[in-house]
C-alpha positions, -999 to 999 in steps of 0.1 A, spaced: 733 -67 128 736 -29 129 716 -9 153 704 27 151 730 37 176 758 22 154 744 41 124 744 73 144 780 67 154 790 60 119 773 92 107 791 112 134 825 98 123 818 107 86 836 138 72 808 161 60 830 188 45 823 193 8 849 190 -18 834 219 -37 827 253 -21 792 265 -17 781 291 -43 750 311 -48 732 329 -76 709 358 -66 684 368 -93 676 405 -90 695 434 -77 667 451 -58 665 456 -21 663 419 -12 689 407 -36 714 434 -26 707 428 11 713 391 7 745 398 -12 758 419 17 750 390 40 768 365 18 798 388 14 801 391 52 799 353 55 826 349 27 803 329 6 810 331 -32 780 344 -51 769 365 -80 739 389 -84 722 389 -118 702 419 -127 683 420 -160 684 459 -163 715 478 -176 715 498 -144 704 494 -108 669 507 -102 639 499 -80 608 507 -100 582 492 -78 569 514 -50 578 549 -42 585 550 -5 596 527 23 599 529 60 629 513 77 618 498 110 641 487 137 648 452 123 660 466 90 680 494 107 698 468 128 707 447 97 720 478 79 739 488 111 756 453 111 765 459 74 781 491 85 762 518 67 731 527 89 749 559 99 752 569 63 715 564 58 707 585 89 729 614 75 708 615 43 673 610 57 650 625 84 635 602 110 597 600 112 586 614 145 549 623 141 521 610 118 494 633 104 460 621 91 447 644 65 414 651 48 412 649 11 418 687 8 451 683 27 441 698 60 451 679 91 424 656 106 445 644 135 481 635 146 496 606 165 530 603 181 534 565 175 568 570 158 579 592 187 569 565 211 588 540 190 620 562 193 615 563 231 612 526 234 639 515 210 663 544 209 659 549 171 630 563 150 618 547 118 633 562 87 612 572 57 629 574 22 624 562 -13 633 527 -26 659 540 -51 678 556 -23 678 523 -4 691 505 -34 718 531 -39 729 529 -3 731 491 -5 751 492 -37 773 522 -27 784 504 4 792 471 -12 826 457 -3 829 439 -37 808 455 -65 821 430 -90 796 404 -76 767 424 -93 763 416 -130 740 440 -149 722 434 -182 717 397 -174 683 386 -186 667 359 -165 665 325 -181 644 300 -163 661 271 -181 691 276 -157 667 266 -129 659 233 -147 696 226 -149 699 234 -111 721 263 -120 751 242 -126 783 258 -136 778 247 -173 742 261 -172 754 293 -157 781 298 -184 755 289 -212 730 315 -200 749 342 -182 785 342 -193 816 332 -173 813 319 -137 840 342 -124 
């Protein structure tokens, strides 16, 4: 009769390495998709980014603030200094009346810089996408003009489903 301890020992002795390498498909070359692609490239995980448009663009939203967590990630990717060269840190906030005159000011952002050593950065989404893409180690992982096909999800994005809907795997 086998006990739980025997089962645990047998599982520990089992070779868990996969015969096939792990691969990923990222749908969308926006900020999140390109950030994930950077992380996968650093981890040396084979992947492809599929973008339905014929060029990289970020059409949703006009501005974005990079806070410390995003700044640290971009610093680990190696291009935060490039972003800082092309942007201006946010130091002071102004509240304005509807006619544009200043109602009041706060120095929350300045306090943030004092506490963490770096100020939040304000810039547009398209610039963020451009920085992410321009600093890609391997731009060949991004495939433009690839329309999303939800049938690939039903096939669990197998290699054959990928070929059928998106072209060649590599």
